[in-house]
Residue frames as qw, qx, qy, qz and C-alpha x, y, z in Angstrom:
[[0.671, 0.166, 0.671, 0.268, -102.71, -40.01, -6.68],
 [0.001, 0.400, -0.399, -0.825, -101.76, -38.70, -10.04],
 [0.700, 0.447, 0.207, -0.518, -104.30, -38.64, -12.82],
 [0.720, 0.089, 0.606, 0.326, -103.83, -41.26, -15.59],
 [0.071, -0.285, 0.426, 0.856, -102.74, -40.00, -18.95],
 [0.561, 0.315, 0.017, -0.765, -105.61, -39.15, -21.43],
 [0.578, 0.231, -0.679, -0.389, -105.14, -42.43, -23.54],
 [0.254, 0.026, -0.940, 0.227, -105.51, -44.43, -20.56],
 [0.370, 0.152, 0.440, -0.804, -108.78, -42.87, -19.31],
 [0.258, 0.389, 0.882, 0.065, -112.06, -44.66, -20.17],
 [0.152, -0.138, -0.277, -0.939, -114.31, -42.73, -22.56],
 [0.552, -0.048, 0.301, -0.776, -118.10, -42.39, -21.89],
 [0.841, 0.112, -0.372, -0.377, -119.01, -45.53, -23.93],
 [0.536, 0.206, -0.764, 0.293, -116.30, -47.59, -22.08],
 [0.125, -0.127, 0.634, -0.752, -117.67, -46.40, -18.59],
 [0.707, -0.025, 0.031, -0.706, -121.23, -47.48, -19.45],
 [0.849, 0.089, -0.509, -0.111, -120.07, -51.17, -19.75],
 [0.761, -0.578, 0.273, -0.112, -119.43, -53.31, -16.82],
 [0.011, 0.672, -0.739, -0.055, -115.81, -54.47, -16.55],
 [0.901, 0.064, -0.404, -0.145, -115.12, -58.13, -17.34],
 [0.425, -0.713, 0.525, -0.189, -113.63, -59.09, -14.05],
 [0.947, -0.005, 0.321, 0.020, -113.16, -62.69, -15.31],
 [0.690, 0.657, -0.070, 0.295, -110.67, -61.41, -17.92],
 [0.113, -0.874, 0.399, -0.254, -108.48, -59.91, -15.32],
 [0.529, 0.300, -0.746, 0.272, -105.36, -61.85, -14.08],
 [0.730, -0.596, -0.300, -0.146, -106.25, -63.59, -10.90],
 [0.300, -0.848, 0.385, -0.207, -104.34, -62.82, -7.75],
 [0.894, -0.215, 0.377, 0.112, -103.15, -66.43, -7.60],
 [0.787, 0.486, 0.128, 0.358, -101.53, -66.03, -11.08],
 [0.114, 0.906, -0.190, 0.361, -99.83, -62.78, -10.01],
 [0.561, -0.693, 0.435, -0.125, -98.34, -64.31, -6.96],
 [0.869, -0.056, 0.459, 0.174, -97.15, -67.30, -9.00],
 [0.572, 0.819, -0.038, -0.024, -95.57, -65.28, -11.59],
 [0.725, 0.432, -0.288, 0.452, -91.89, -65.08, -12.76],
 [0.071, -0.691, 0.399, -0.599, -90.94, -62.60, -9.96],
 [0.747, -0.484, 0.299, -0.342, -92.01, -64.85, -7.15],
 [0.969, 0.144, -0.052, 0.193, -90.27, -67.93, -8.87],
 [0.504, 0.597, -0.294, 0.550, -87.12, -65.74, -9.07],
 [0.386, -0.687, 0.344, -0.511, -87.43, -64.69, -5.40],
 [0.912, -0.302, 0.248, -0.121, -87.49, -68.32, -4.32],
 [0.867, 0.359, -0.126, 0.321, -84.75, -69.33, -6.92],
 [0.207, 0.727, -0.365, 0.544, -82.52, -66.57, -5.40],
 [0.649, -0.571, 0.322, -0.385, -83.38, -67.75, -1.92],
 [0.987, -0.063, 0.142, 0.040, -82.30, -71.43, -2.60],
 [0.697, 0.524, -0.205, 0.445, -79.13, -70.32, -4.44],
 [0.057, -0.720, 0.391, -0.571, -78.19, -68.33, -1.26],
 [0.871, -0.454, 0.041, -0.181, -78.45, -71.40, 0.99],
 [0.246, 0.650, -0.689, 0.208, -75.28, -72.47, 2.54],
 [0.091, -0.079, 0.946, -0.301, -76.84, -75.22, 4.84],
 [0.151, -0.401, -0.847, -0.314, -79.98, -77.20, 4.79],
 [0.187, 0.005, 0.220, -0.957, -83.13, -74.96, 5.45],
 [0.238, 0.466, 0.818, -0.239, -86.77, -75.48, 6.13],
 [0.191, 0.633, 0.568, 0.490, -89.60, -73.96, 4.11],
 [0.287, -0.910, -0.227, 0.193, -89.97, -71.26, 6.82],
 [0.503, -0.515, 0.245, 0.650, -86.38, -70.36, 6.21],
 [0.305, 0.170, 0.573, 0.742, -86.56, -70.17, 2.42],
 [0.006, 0.803, 0.558, 0.211, -89.93, -68.21, 2.76],
 [0.330, -0.850, -0.064, 0.405, -88.26, -65.66, 5.01],
 [0.436, -0.301, 0.434, 0.729, -85.21, -65.40, 2.56],
 [0.223, 0.357, 0.663, 0.619, -87.62, -64.98, -0.46],
 [0.127, 0.106, 0.220, -0.961, -89.99, -62.65, 1.33],
 [0.611, -0.120, -0.460, -0.633, -93.15, -64.80, 0.64],
 [0.770, -0.310, 0.209, -0.517, -95.32, -67.23, 2.37],
 [0.405, -0.323, 0.853, -0.061, -94.44, -70.66, 3.75],
 [0.765, 0.361, 0.491, -0.209, -97.04, -72.37, 1.45],
 [0.611, 0.767, -0.167, -0.098, -95.55, -70.88, -1.61],
 [0.047, -0.720, 0.692, -0.008, -92.23, -71.86, -0.36],
 [0.651, -0.068, 0.741, -0.150, -93.32, -75.42, 0.00],
 [0.754, 0.575, 0.289, -0.132, -94.63, -75.50, -3.48],
 [0.428, 0.828, -0.362, -0.015, -91.54, -74.05, -5.07],
 [0.252, -0.584, 0.771, -0.036, -89.25, -76.24, -3.12],
 [0.750, 0.123, 0.646, -0.068, -91.16, -79.29, -4.31],
 [0.656, 0.748, 0.050, -0.085, -90.84, -77.97, -7.83],
 [0.068, 0.863, -0.500, -0.010, -87.24, -77.25, -7.36],
 [0.559, -0.325, 0.761, -0.053, -86.59, -80.75, -6.04],
 [0.808, 0.366, 0.460, -0.042, -88.25, -82.22, -9.01],
 [0.500, 0.858, -0.122, 0.008, -86.19, -80.00, -11.28],
 [0.862, -0.016, -0.205, 0.464, -82.94, -80.98, -9.39],
 [0.137, 0.756, -0.183, 0.613, -82.19, -77.49, -8.15],
 [0.344, -0.558, 0.563, -0.503, -82.47, -78.57, -4.50],
 [0.566, -0.048, -0.823, 0.006, -82.46, -81.91, -2.59],
 [0.650, -0.607, -0.075, -0.451, -84.41, -82.73, 0.28],
 [0.289, 0.421, -0.766, 0.391, -82.08, -83.64, 3.17],
 [0.087, 0.101, 0.875, -0.466, -84.58, -84.56, 6.09],
 [0.197, -0.468, -0.756, -0.414, -88.36, -85.29, 6.16],
 [0.453, -0.774, -0.421, -0.134, -89.37, -84.04, 9.66],
 [0.370, 0.772, 0.205, -0.474, -88.98, -81.25, 9.43],
 [0.759, 0.515, 0.259, 0.304, -88.30, -81.09, 5.71],
 [0.222, -0.802, 0.236, 0.501, -85.13, -79.42, 5.00],
 [0.751, 0.618, 0.168, 0.162, -83.52, -78.57, 1.70],
 [0.407, -0.605, 0.316, 0.607, -80.19, -77.76, 0.34],
 [0.500, 0.723, -0.256, -0.402, -79.13, -76.41, -3.07],
 [0.942, 0.130, 0.284, 0.123, -77.89, -79.03, -5.51],
 [0.205, -0.727, 0.380, 0.534, -74.36, -78.06, -6.45],
 [0.448, -0.024, 0.749, 0.487, -74.16, -80.30, -9.38],
 [0.327, 0.778, 0.530, 0.085, -77.28, -78.69, -10.87],
 [0.072, -0.937, 0.054, 0.337, -75.45, -75.25, -10.54],
 [0.400, -0.433, 0.630, 0.506, -72.31, -76.68, -12.14],
 [0.427, 0.424, 0.741, 0.297, -74.52, -78.05, -15.03],
 [0.197, 0.921, 0.307, -0.135, -76.00, -74.60, -15.42],
 [0.191, -0.802, 0.347, 0.447, -72.48, -72.94, -15.47],
 [0.476, -0.122, 0.752, 0.440, -71.40, -75.45, -18.10],
 [0.363, 0.666, 0.641, 0.117, -74.48, -74.71, -20.28],
 [0.050, 0.966, 0.093, -0.237, -73.78, -71.08, -20.04],
 [0.335, -0.578, 0.542, 0.510, -70.13, -71.39, -21.01],
 [0.444, 0.177, 0.775, 0.413, -71.16, -73.51, -24.03],
 [0.279, 0.820, 0.495, 0.069, -73.72, -70.86, -25.08],
 [0.039, -0.978, 0.017, 0.206, -71.50, -67.68, -24.59],
 [0.191, -0.704, 0.580, 0.363, -68.06, -68.83, -25.81],
 [0.754, 0.513, -0.382, -0.150, -66.72, -70.42, -29.08],
 [0.974, -0.139, -0.080, 0.161, -64.58, -73.53, -28.64],
 [0.562, 0.511, -0.191, 0.621, -61.48, -71.48, -29.30],
 [0.245, -0.682, 0.204, -0.658, -62.30, -69.11, -26.48],
 [0.879, -0.426, 0.024, -0.210, -63.11, -72.06, -24.10],
 [0.915, 0.068, -0.129, 0.377, -59.66, -73.56, -24.92],
 [0.285, 0.601, -0.232, 0.709, -57.95, -70.23, -24.33],
 [0.516, -0.632, 0.135, -0.563, -59.68, -69.98, -21.08],
 [0.971, -0.232, -0.038, 0.035, -58.85, -73.57, -20.06],
 [0.715, 0.362, -0.210, 0.560, -55.14, -72.88, -20.91],
 [0.033, -0.662, 0.222, -0.715, -55.02, -69.73, -18.83],
 [0.701, -0.528, 0.180, -0.444, -56.74, -71.40, -15.78],
 [0.984, -0.048, -0.116, 0.125, -54.72, -74.50, -16.09],
 [0.528, 0.473, -0.278, 0.648, -51.48, -72.57, -16.05],
 [0.265, -0.639, 0.283, -0.664, -52.66, -70.74, -12.98],
 [0.911, -0.336, 0.037, -0.235, -53.60, -73.85, -11.17],
 [0.892, 0.182, -0.200, 0.363, -50.26, -75.52, -12.13],
 [0.226, 0.619, -0.314, 0.684, -48.28, -72.33, -10.96],
 [0.510, -0.595, 0.267, -0.562, -49.98, -72.33, -7.57],
 [0.985, -0.143, -0.095, -0.017, -49.42, -76.12, -7.25],
 [0.719, 0.284, -0.301, 0.558, -45.69, -75.48, -7.71],
 [0.055, -0.674, 0.229, -0.700, -45.74, -72.59, -5.32],
 [0.697, -0.462, 0.314, -0.450, -47.25, -74.62, -2.51],
 [0.234, 0.421, -0.875, -0.045, -45.46, -77.78, -3.59],
 [0.400, 0.140, 0.850, -0.314, -48.49, -80.00, -2.93],
 [0.107, 0.223, 0.834, 0.494, -51.12, -81.56, -5.21],
 [0.207, -0.704, -0.632, -0.249, -54.28, -79.92, -3.64],
 [0.013, -0.554, 0.205, -0.807, -55.03, -76.73, -1.70],
 [0.793, -0.494, -0.173, -0.312, -56.91, -78.85, 0.72],
 [0.873, -0.087, -0.337, 0.342, -53.45, -80.06, 1.98],
 [0.336, 0.325, -0.286, 0.836, -52.32, -76.70, 3.39],
 [0.365, -0.705, -0.497, 0.349, -53.02, -75.45, 6.80],
 [0.164, 0.892, 0.107, 0.407, -53.30, -71.62, 6.32],
 [0.379, -0.902, 0.169, -0.121, -51.90, -70.66, 9.69],
 [0.818, -0.335, 0.343, 0.316, -49.11, -73.19, 9.72],
 [0.645, 0.438, 0.285, 0.557, -47.99, -72.37, 6.11],
 [0.074, 0.923, 0.040, 0.376, -48.08, -68.67, 6.78],
 [0.574, -0.776, 0.263, 0.019, -45.95, -69.11, 9.98],
 [0.841, -0.122, 0.388, 0.357, -43.49, -71.42, 8.26],
 [0.571, 0.470, 0.334, 0.585, -43.06, -69.08, 5.29],
 [0.265, -0.380, -0.202, 0.863, -43.17, -65.78, 7.25],
 [0.077, -0.279, -0.488, -0.823, -46.15, -64.54, 5.13],
 [0.416, -0.040, 0.330, -0.847, -49.54, -63.15, 6.28],
 [0.392, 0.241, 0.857, -0.232, -52.55, -65.47, 6.91],
 [0.448, 0.674, 0.232, -0.539, -54.38, -63.22, 4.45],
 [0.297, 0.619, -0.556, -0.468, -52.05, -63.54, 1.75],
 [0.098, -0.131, 0.983, 0.089, -51.97, -67.39, 2.06],
 [0.427, 0.436, 0.699, -0.373, -55.74, -67.52, 2.25],
 [0.388, 0.714, -0.078, -0.578, -55.94, -65.41, -0.84],
 [0.123, 0.514, -0.778, -0.340, -53.52, -67.54, -2.80],
 [0.213, 0.088, 0.967, -0.109, -55.23, -70.78, -1.76],
 [0.470, 0.552, 0.468, -0.505, -58.59, -69.29, -2.61],
 [0.384, 0.666, -0.373, -0.519, -57.25, -68.35, -6.13],
 [0.073, 0.326, -0.917, -0.220, -55.95, -71.83, -6.54],
 [0.335, 0.321, 0.844, -0.269, -59.36, -73.48, -5.62],
 [0.461, 0.659, 0.132, -0.580, -61.05, -71.07, -7.99],
 [0.224, 0.583, -0.642, -0.445, -58.64, -71.98, -10.80],
 [0.120, -0.039, 0.992, 0.009, -59.23, -75.70, -10.22],
 [0.443, 0.511, 0.610, -0.414, -63.10, -75.18, -10.24],
 [0.410, 0.696, -0.157, -0.568, -62.82, -73.15, -13.44],
 [0.100, 0.443, -0.830, -0.324, -60.75, -75.89, -15.09],
 [0.267, 0.155, 0.929, -0.204, -63.25, -78.41, -14.23],
 [0.448, 0.645, 0.425, -0.449, -66.11, -76.50, -15.62],
 [0.329, 0.688, -0.394, -0.514, -64.25, -75.44, -18.82],
 [0.099, -0.226, 0.953, 0.175, -63.27, -79.13, -19.33],
 [0.335, 0.390, 0.821, -0.249, -66.86, -80.10, -18.96],
 [0.415, 0.736, 0.075, -0.529, -68.02, -77.27, -21.45],
 [0.157, 0.627, -0.648, -0.404, -65.51, -78.72, -23.96],
 [0.415, -0.029, 0.909, -0.027, -66.90, -82.10, -23.82],
 [0.347, 0.183, -0.507, -0.767, -68.35, -82.94, -27.22],
 [0.106, -0.210, -0.970, 0.057, -70.47, -85.88, -25.85],
 [0.336, -0.534, -0.467, -0.620, -74.22, -85.47, -25.66],
 [0.579, -0.578, -0.525, 0.234, -74.08, -85.84, -21.85],
 [0.165, -0.973, 0.002, -0.159, -73.41, -82.99, -19.55],
 [0.559, 0.513, -0.497, 0.419, -70.05, -84.44, -18.82],
 [0.644, -0.668, 0.148, -0.343, -70.83, -84.84, -15.08],
 [0.946, -0.250, 0.124, 0.168, -68.41, -87.92, -14.94],
 [0.652, 0.599, -0.219, 0.409, -65.52, -86.12, -16.49],
 [0.728, -0.502, -0.128, 0.449, -62.51, -86.11, -14.22],
 [0.090, 0.983, -0.159, -0.011, -60.37, -82.89, -14.06],
 [0.815, 0.305, -0.276, 0.409, -56.80, -83.18, -14.88],
 [0.113, 0.538, -0.396, 0.736, -55.92, -80.48, -12.20]]
């Protein structure tokens, strides 16, 4: 172990006094600090299907009791929703995540920038709609369309993914441009 720097060493007077152990941060506070919360937050954001407290604890690298506490708190905050009771399973709340994205867009971009982004994404979505000649990417069977157009499955999948992404972005940008005091959750996208 390395010796601490001189300014960190206790002098003779400081060594003669008994340390105030009550003034030290308790282990419970250390465990429940920002880092642990972030670990659990990252874990629930990674969920792609309902998970138990055990599953979340394993993903976060912390104990099951802590997972239960954070899941309860995240549920009250709207970050997750409880799917089943016995055993209790939770899934991430996509609407909460969309709300967070909208808030971030509002904070980071001026209205003119949001309008430019909306125009770009709308044009991309409309171009892809014309390319596939349907109203929604969900209407396309990737393998059938690839076979009918003599294109690769990967190419069709990439184009459909780009279309879905553009549509999601249009929805988020429209919500970010909403001037109402609400979060625009009920705003319907034009694309």
